N, C-alpha and C positions, 0 to 999 in steps of 0.2 A: 585457419581452417576449422571446421566443426569438430568438436571432440567426439571420438568414437564412443559408442555405448558399451556396456559391459559385455553383451553377447558378441559384439564385433571383436573386442580385444581378446576375449576368451578364445574365440576361433583362431585368432592370430597366434596366441600363445600355444594352442594345441598344435598348430602347424609347425611351431618351433620344437615340438616334441616334449613340451613341459607337461608331464603327467604326474599327478599326485594320487597314487592309488589309495593312500590312507585317507585323503580328503578331510583331514582333521585340523589340529591346532597349527597356527603359523609357526615356522621355525623348524619343523620336522624335515628330515632328509628323505629323499626318495629311496625306495628299495632298489637293489641291483636290477631286478626285473624291469622296473620302470625305466632305469637308465638304458638298458638294452633296447627297450621298446622305443625310447626317444631317438636312439641312434638309427634304428630301423626306419622310423618315420621320416627322419631327415633324408635317408637314402632314397626313399620312395618319393619324397616331395621333389627332389632334384632341384632343377632351376627355379621352379615355382617358389620353393622355400627361400632361395637366395633373393628372389625378387621381393618377397614379403619383408625380409630383413632390410634390404636396401631402402624400401619405401619407409619403413619405420625409422631407419636411421636418418633419412632425409627430413622426415617430419620433426624429429627431435632437434636436428641441426637448425631448422628454420624457426624454432621457438625462441623468443627473446630470452636473454640471460636472466632478466628479472623474474621470469616465471618458473625458473628451475630451482630445485633445492639449493640452498646456499644464499638465496635472497631473503629479505625480511618478509615474514608472512603478513605482517600488517599492511604491506604495500601491494599485496596480491588481491585480485578480484575474487570475491565470493559471490557468485551471481545471484543466488536466491536471496541471501541476506541483504545484499546491496539494493536489490529491487525493493525490499521492504523499507529499508532505511531511507530511500529516496523520497518517501512520503511521510517522513516523521521529522518534526522539528519543534520542540525537542520531545523525546519520548518520556522523560521523567523530569521532576522538578529540580531546580537548582538546589545546591546544598544537600543532594541525596548521596548517601554513602552505600554502595553495594558491596557486600561481603559474600563472595562466591566460594563456597566450600566444595571442592571437587574431589571425587573419589573414583578410582578405576583400578582394574587389574591389568592394564596394558603396560608391559614392562619393557624398558630399554627402547622405546620409541620417543626420543627426546624432543621431537617437534610437537608432541601432544600438549605440553604445557603452554607454549606460546600460542598454539591454536586456540585454546580456551581463553587465554588472556586477550588475544586479539579480538575474538568474537564479542566479548563483553565490553572491551574498550571502545568498540565501534558504537555501542549504545551510549556510553558515557561521554564520548567525544561530541555528542550532540548537546551536551548540557554544560552551560557555563557555571563553573563552581562545583561541579559534581566530583565525586571521588570514587575510586575503585580499589578493592582489595580482593585478590584471588588467593585462596589458601588451598594448597594441594595436599591431598592425603594419599598414602600408599594403599596397597592392597590390604584387604581385611578379611576376617573370617565371617563372611556374610551368613546370616541365618538361612537354613535350608540347603546349605552345601554339604556334600559328602566327602570332599577332598580334605585331607589332613593339613589344613593351613593353620598357622599360628594366629592367635587372636589379635584384635586391633590393639588391645592394651599392651600385649607383649611387643608388638611392632612399633607402637607409638605413632606419632605424626612425623611426617617428613616435609621438607620444603618449608616455605614461608610465604613471603610476599614476592610476587613476580613483578619486576620492574618493567616499565613501558619499553625499555630498550631490548628486551628479550626477543630473540628471533631465532631462526634456524642457524645452526653452526655453519661456519664457512665450508667445512668439509662435508663430504657425502656420508652421513652417519650410517647409511645402510650398507656401506662398503666395509665397515669395520668387521674384521674377522675375529672369531673367538668370543663374540658377544652373543649370548642367547637371548633372543627376543621372544615374547610370548603375548599373544592377544587373549589368552584364557578363554577360548571360544567354548560356549556351552551349546548343547544341541537344542534347537528349536527356538523360534522367536518368542513364543509364549514364556518359556523358561528364562530367556535372556531379559525380557521386559520385566518379569517378576523379580529377578535378582537385582536389576537396576533400581527398581522401586524399593526393595527391601534395603539396599545399601544406602540410598538417599535418606530414607526415613529413619533408619537406625543411627546414621551419622547425626541427623538433626536431633534425635531423641537424646543421644549422649551429650550433645552440645548444650541443649537447653536444660537438661537435668542438672548439669553442673552450675547452672545459673538460676535455679529455683523454679524451672518450668517456663513454658511459653508465655503464659499469662503474666507471670512476674516480670519476664524480660520485656514484654510489650509495655507493661506499666512503667518500668524504669525508663524505657526509651521515650515514652510520652512525657515523663516528668522532666527529662533533660531538655526538652524543646523550649526555647524562649526566643525573643527577638535577638538577643545577643548570641544565642547558640541555636541556630535554626537547622542544624544538620540532622536529617533523618537517617537512620541506619536500618538497612534491610539485610537479613541473613538468609540466603537461599542456598540450597544444597543440590549439587549436580552429580549424577552417577552415570558412568558409561560402561556398557557391557557388550562384548562381541558375542554374536550368536550365529548359528547355522554354518553349514559347509560353504554356502555362498554367503560370505560374512556380511552381516548387517550390524551396525552399531545401534543397540537399543539405548536410548537416552531418557533419563527421568530427572526432572527438575522439581524440587519441593520447596515451598515457601510456607512453613507452618505459622509464621507470624501473621499472615493474611489468609490462611486456610486455602492456599492455591497450590495446585500441582499440575504438571504438564509432562507429557511423554511424546516420544517420536521415534521413528525407525528410519535409518539412513537408506540410501540406495545400496544395493548389494555389490560385492566384488568377490571373486573366487578366492578361497583360502590359499590356493596354490600360489597366488600372487605374492602374498606376504611371505610364504616359504621361499619363493624365488628371490626375494630381496636379500636373503641370507645365503644364497648359493655362492660357493667359492669359485673363483675363476682359475684357481690352480688346477694342474693336471690331476684328474681323479677326484675333483671336487664334488662330483655327484650330480647336482640338479641342472647345472648350466649346459645347454646344448653346445655342441662343439662349434657350430657356426656363430653363436653369440660370443663364445669365448674368443674366437678369431677376431671379431669386430673390436672387442675390448682391448685385446693385446696389440692390435694394430693402431691403436690410438683413436678409434671411432667413438661415437657417442654411445654410452651405455644405455640400452633400452630400459634398464631398471629405473633410471631417472623418471621416466614417464609413469611407471607404475607407482613409484613413491609419491609423486605429485598427485596422481589420481586418487589414491587411497586417502590422502590427507585432505584433499578438497572435499571428498564425500563427508568426512567427519566434520570439517569446519562448517560446511553448509548446514548440516543437521543440527549441530550445537547452536548455530546462529538462529535458526528458525525457532527452535524450542525456547531459546533465551528471549527472543523477541515476543513470543507468545506470552511468556510469564510477565514480561515487563509491561506489555499493553494491558493485560488483565489486572496487574498490580495497581496501575494508575487509575484504571476504570473503577476498581473497587474503592480506592481511596476517595475518588470523586463522588461515588455513589454514597459512601458513608458520611462524607463531610459536606454534601451539597455542593457548594462552590468554594470550598476551602475557607469558609469563614470570612470571605471578602465582602459580603453584602448583608444588609439588614433585611431579612426575608419577612419580617413582620408587617412591612408596609407594602402596598401594591406598587407595581412597576409604573413609574410616571411616564407620560408622553413627553416628546420634545416638540414644542410648537414654537417656531421662530427663534430657536436657540434657548428657550426657557423650559425648565421642567414644569409640567402642567398636570393637574389632576382632572377628573371628570365626574359625572354623576353615575357612571356605570362601571362595574368591574366584572372580571371573569376569572375563573380558576385556570392555573397552568399545572398540568399533570406530568409527573415523572414517567418516562417510558420504562425505566428500570423497575419501578414498583407499582405503577398505576395509581399512586397516591398523589395528593395535591402537594406541589412544591411551594407555591405562593400564588398571590393574586396579581392582576394587572388592571390598570385603568383602561377603559375602552373609549376611543374617540367618538364623538357624536358628529352628525353631518354638519352641524353649526360650527364645531371646532375645526372640521376639515376645511370648511369655507374660509375660516380665519387663517389657517395655515397657508392657503393659496393666496389670499390677499396680502399677507405679510411677505410672501415670496415675490409677488409682483412688485411690491414697494422696494424690496432689497435688490431686485434685478436692475433697477435704474442706476444704481451705483456699482454693483458687482460687475456688471458687463464692462465697465470702464476701468477696472483694476488692471494694473500692469502684470504681464506674465510672471515677473519676478515675485510679485506679491502672492500670486496663486501658488507658484512653485514652493515658496517658503512654507506656506500653510500645509500643503500636501506632504512635503518632506517631514515636517514636524509631526503630522498625523501618523506617518509611517513609523517614526521613532517611538511614538506613544504606543501604537499597536505592539511594537516589539517589546517595550518595557513592561507592558501590562499583559504579556502573552499568557502566563499561567492563569491569571484571573479571567481573561476573556475566554480562554479554552474551557475553563470550568463552567461558565454560563452555557456554552454550546453543548457540552457533554451532558450537563444536568437536564437541559430542556429537550434535546433532540435524541439522546441516547447514543451519540457519536462516541467512538473510541478515541483515545488520545492520538492515535495514528492519523485519523481523518480530521480531527480538530486541528492538529498541527499542520496538516496539508492545507487546510482552509486559511489559517492565519499566515502561513508562509506565502501563499498565492496572493493574499490581500496586500501584504506588505510590498511584495514585488510589483503589484499593479500600481500602488500609490507612487512608488519611486519611479516607475516607468512613465506614468502619466504626468508627474510633476514637471518634467521638462518639455512637455508637448505644447503648452500654450504659446511658447515663443516660436513655434514652428507653424502656427496657423497663418497661412499665406494666401493672398489673393493672386490675381494675375492682371496683366495689361495686354489684352489681345489686340491683334491688328484689325482695323476697321476698313470698310470698302472705300469710302469717299475721302478725298483730300480735305484737310482742315477739320477732321473729326477724330475722336478718340474714345476709348472706353476703359473703365476699370471694372474688375470683378472682385467683389468683396466676400469674405466668409464671416458670417455673423451668428451669434447665438440666437436660438428661437425665443426664449423667454422662460416661462415656468414649465418644468418637466415633471410628469407624474410617473414614478417608478413603483412597480409592484414586484416584490421578491418573495421566494418561498423559504421553507424551513430547513431544507435538506443540506444546503451548503451556505448557511446564512451570511457569513462574513464575505465570502467571495461574491455570491450572487447579490447580496444586499448592497454592498458598497459599490459594485459596478453599476447598479441601477441609478446612482447619482454621481459617481466619481467623474466619468467622462463628461457628463452634463455640466457640472460646476467648473471643471477645468476649462471647458470651452466658453465659459462666461454666462451660462444659464443658472437659474436657481431651481431647487427641486423639493418635492414632497415625496418622501419614501414611505410606502405602506408595507410594514413587515408582517410576517405570519403571526397569527394569534397563538401558535404552538410554542413560539420561543420569543416572547416580547422582551425579556431581559437581555437577550443576545442583541436584538435590534436597538434597544435602549443604549447599549454600550457603544454602538457606532456613533450615535448622536453625541454621547459623552466624550468620546475621543476627539471628534471634530470640534466640539466646543472647547476642549482643553487645548487644541491646536491653534485656536484663535480665529476660527471661521466666523465671519460677522453674523450677527443675529438676522434671521430671516432667509439666509441663503439655503438652509436645509431645515426641514421639519421631518421628524420620524414618528409615525403614528401606527397604531394597531387597534383592533376593535373586537367586540364580541362576534362570534360566528354569525349570529342572526342579523347583524348590522352591515354585513359585507356589501350587499347590493346598494343600500342607501348611501353608504359612504363613498363607494367607487363611482356611482352615478353622479353624485354631487360634484366630485372632483373633475370627472371627465367632461361634464356639461359646463363647467365654469369657463367663461370666455378667456380668462388669462392663461389657462392650461393649453399649450400649443403642441405638445407631443406626449405620447404615452409609451413606456417600455414595460414589458411584462415577461417574467420568467416563471414557468409553472406548467401545469398540465395542458394538453391540447384542448380538452373540453372547456376549461375555464378561459383559455386564451381565445377561443372562438367567440365567447360571450363578450370579452373585453374588446376584441377587434370589431365586433358588430356594433357595439356602443360607440366606439371611437369613430367608426366609419359613418355612422349616422350623424355625428358632429363634424365630419370631414376633417378629422385630425389624424396625422400619420402615426403609425405604431412600429415599434421594434419588438420582435418576439422571439424568445427561445423556449421551445415547447418540449413535448415528449420525444421518445426515441425507441427504436427497436434495433439496436446496433448488432451487426454480425461481425464475427471474427473468422476469417478464412484461413485455414491451415493447409498449406500445400504439402505435397509428399516430400519435398526437399527441405522442409522447415527444420530448424533446431528444435526438437521435440521438447526438451527440458525447458527451454526458454518459452516456447509457445504455451506449454501447459501451465507454467507459473503465471504468465501474463494473462492467460484466459481465466485462471482461477481468481486472480486479483481483480481483473476487470468485471467479472461476474458478481463477486461477493463483497467487494469493498463497500463499506458502510451499509452492509446487508442488502446490497443491490439497489439502494435508494438514491441513485444518481441517474440523471437523464441520459448520460453516455454509457451506462453500464452495458456489458455484453449480455445480450439476450439470446443470441444464437451462435453456436460454434459450428462452422461448416468445415468438415474434415474430409480430405481425400480418402476414399475407401481403401486405398492401398496401405495406408498407415493407421487405419481406424483402431485395430486392437492395441498397437503399441501406444498410440496417442491416448486412448481411453485409460490405459493403465497409468501413464504419466500424469494425466489430468487428475485422476482420482488420488494419486500420491500427493500431487501439489495441493489439492483441496484439503486433504487430511493434514498436511504439514502446516498450512496457514490457518485452517479452521478446524481445530481438533474436535472430534466428537466427544472428547472427555471434558472440554471446557464448557462455559456457559454458552448457550445459543445466542446468535446475534440478536440485537434489539431493533425492532421496527418502531417507528415513532408513535403509531396508534394501532389498535386492534383491527380496524378495517383492512389495513395492508396485509396483516397476517391472514385474515379470512379470504381475501382475494387470492393470495398465492396458494392457499390450501385448496381452494376451488379449482384453480388452473391445474394444479398437480393431479388432483383426483380425476378431473375430466380427461386429462391426457392418458392416464393409466387405464381408465375405464374404456377408452377408445383404442387401446392396443399399444401404448407407449410402455417402455420399460425404464426402470430406475437404475442408472449406472453408479450413482453415488447418493447416499442419504436415504431418506425414507419418506414415503407419502404420509404414513400415519405418524407424523412427527410427535404429536402430543403423547401418544401411548408409548411408543418405542423409546423415546428419549426422556420420558417422565417430566416434560415441561409443564409448569404450572402457570406461567405468565402469559397473558393474552397478547403481550407485546413481543414475544420471542418466537423465532422460527429458524430452524437449522437449514443450511444450504442444501440444495438438491441439484443433481444433473440428470436430466431426462433424455433418454435415447429414443430413437425410432419415432420421432415427432412428425406428424403428417398435417396437411392443410386443414383437415376437418376438426382438428383439435383447437380449442380456444387459445392455448398458449402459443400457437404458431403465429398468430397475428397480434394478439393482445400484449401490450407492454405490462410486464409483471410488476416492475418497480419494487422488486424484492429479491431474495436470494434463490431465484429459480432460473436455470438456464437450460436451453435445449441443445442437444448434441445431434447433429444431422450429418449423415454420410453423403458425399457427392462423388461423382465419377470424373469430373473435369473442372477446370477453372471456369468454363462457361456456365456449368450447372451452379457453381458456387455464386457467381455474379448474379445469375437469375434469381436465386433464392434470396440473396442479400437485398436485391431491389424489389422483391415481392412484399412490399410493405407500404403503408401510407406515410411512414416517417422517413427521415433522412438527416440524422444529426451527426453520427459518428460511425466509424468502422475500423477494422484492422485486417492486415494481411501478414501472414508469416511465411517467409520464403528466404532461402539463402541467395536467391537471384534477384538483385535490385531491379533489373529491367523487367522481369516478370512481375514483381511487386508493383512497379509503377504502372504497368499496363492494366493490371487488375484494379488498382486504385482509381485510374481514370474512368473506368467503366462503372464503378460503384457510385450510386447517386446519393451522396450525402455531403454535409458541409465539411467534413474532414475524414481522412483515412490515414491510419498510422501503420507504417510498415515495421514489423518486428517489435511492436510495443502494444500495450493494451488500449482498448477503446476509450478509457477514461483518460483524457489528456486536455489540459487547459494551461496556457502560459501567457504571460503578459504581452509578449511580442508578436503573438500570432492571432489572426482573426478567429472569432468563435461564433458559430451560429449554424443554422440548418436550412434545409430545403423541404419542400412539400409541407406536410402537417407538423414538421418540427420547427416551423417558423420562418422568418425572413429578417434580413438585416444582420449586422455583425457587431459584436462587442470586441473590445481590446485594441490597443495600439492605435495607429492612425485611422484604422477602419472604425473603431469605436468613437474617436473624436469626430470623424466626418458625420456620423449619425446624428450628432447634436449641433450641427452647424447648418445654416441655410445660405444659399448663394444669392447675392444681390448684384445686378448689373447697373452701372452708372455710365451713361454716355455724355459726351459734350461736343459742342461745335465751337471752334475758335472764333 
């Protein structure tokens, strides 16, 4: 069942008569007046109160044992953090050692330590060879406090290293009587956030002062790196502070070694809940309502279990999001500082791959870093004559490659997958340096690429013809599936490994040969694909990988499409360019497979799980700065839940895309300029900003022409350009609808049709909506960005036609031949 929100549970607890007139720190006892009021409330509630308790008891009894206190925290789902981690592989380099120094004033809540350990160990579990150290520090005399606490020096450090086996104790810790627990709640989120920051920074200052300062520590860390000792060590400092009567955990994470800091605020819960956990069930115990005490004493499920679990899930989710933010930026910074981690000689232009050989040319062009706007390196650009040579060599190779056994192709493709895996860090570095991708998205690309290769490797053995029945006696027929010949594939920059490899992967698996034209924005990333296939043993001529100067685009593509040996074209990119390619191919009467732009809508029904829907919409809208063809462009929300959903969406966007961190990187300034225009046009015509700022450059002090912060725009109407135009950036429209029919109509009010999403707790309702949305895919209760090896991928309308992936992708690169005979 769906978890109740804070307001719902607060209402239930109020019905139970749990009133905290003090509204202050956890662990305090109710005043006698409050107890009397609680009893009076129970009498007035009558049977209704008993029904609420019975319902709560039934809910708790139905919950699996593994989700209750007493189970290992590391085995429990942390929804927001798990959503993030599902797109990361791996988030940091092998041989990384994270040392987490945690400080807080949360006393006698023993599950806090394993919560922190579990959160960071989820990061490290993605890394082969990584290491994790979590150091816990007790409460300290933080600067700026007025309470008479002893100093950190007097109290010293407590705890040490938490082992991976640490989990919750088998017993219900919150039932222990005579133990005073304290969240040390301070008034106001601003004050709580300030204290968390002061704690983390002062802890870091003490730590590094004892080691000669941050610069000296960094120098020593660099000096210890070698091939025999490749372990990198990162010390980051985590502080947690409870704030407000509706308690929020203010969390601040500080990484002085890399000049990175992140903060976040958890979802709220009433302070009275924490007090209620300490209520005694004995007669005269104070806070527990009589009806609850009766349930406990009769052997029923204690409702406090539910509260304990909820409080700790809030904390674990918040720590996880802040930790992941720090980790992603930590790796991005390292990539930005080190280029591609020293794996490549950037003094030489990126070579072409023509017929399996690295080749130079007479022309070069500059490759620019989206992070800095400065030149990374140069690349050779293919000439029309070299393009012709690549096609001719592919035609020669086709004569023998088409006859290779399925086992031979399988072996090469599986070896290529293993090489992609082994060179993962190096390959991710190329993509991040050239396209501005974060580690999260680069990892997603490589994981998908490896999965595709392993999926496709076994498919050549399943290319089957048929023997149909014929009409006349003494006759028969065979239907064969055969490769076309030379395939021309054109792939974009935004997801280069996924989109680049699929432009040739299914083709060569089916027995074709291919010429891949990669984006001039990331030639070294495309070069790496040719290098991997060469290393895997793909015969020369089966694949060529080329790129060119922007001004040579028309000449090179026309030369290849017009060549008589090229028998099919596949293109992934914008609808505008796709139309040009399709027109040229059509003139030559050559079939095309196209995956083009999108204007994906996410429909949020009034029965949706708001927390899940909000996080999935935030990720779908802003992942890779919105530079994905499947990115969420419109969020269509039932008007009944608009205020609650807007609040949840803003919180999710702030959690994942902190206003305090660096703004997301777009690959080139024109993308920033386009999004700024769409935002300004919408606001000038009456739209409002629900999250972010239209005047991004001024209000966030951005200086890079490649960076732009996410924005959520409400009250979007048809007369605004953003309503119909694909932003291909971190801009999403939030539109209220009155019914499912209204949502479907708006979702279909576009020339595109690539992807969509529906959020509802009713699967039948979700399927009904999905069938009415005109797009190549619709995802129920997950984001619009979705691509996996076993599912067909493609669009309708101006989002293209044909399908990549699995058997559908193989079929695209096979032709059907009929052979008849007479006996």
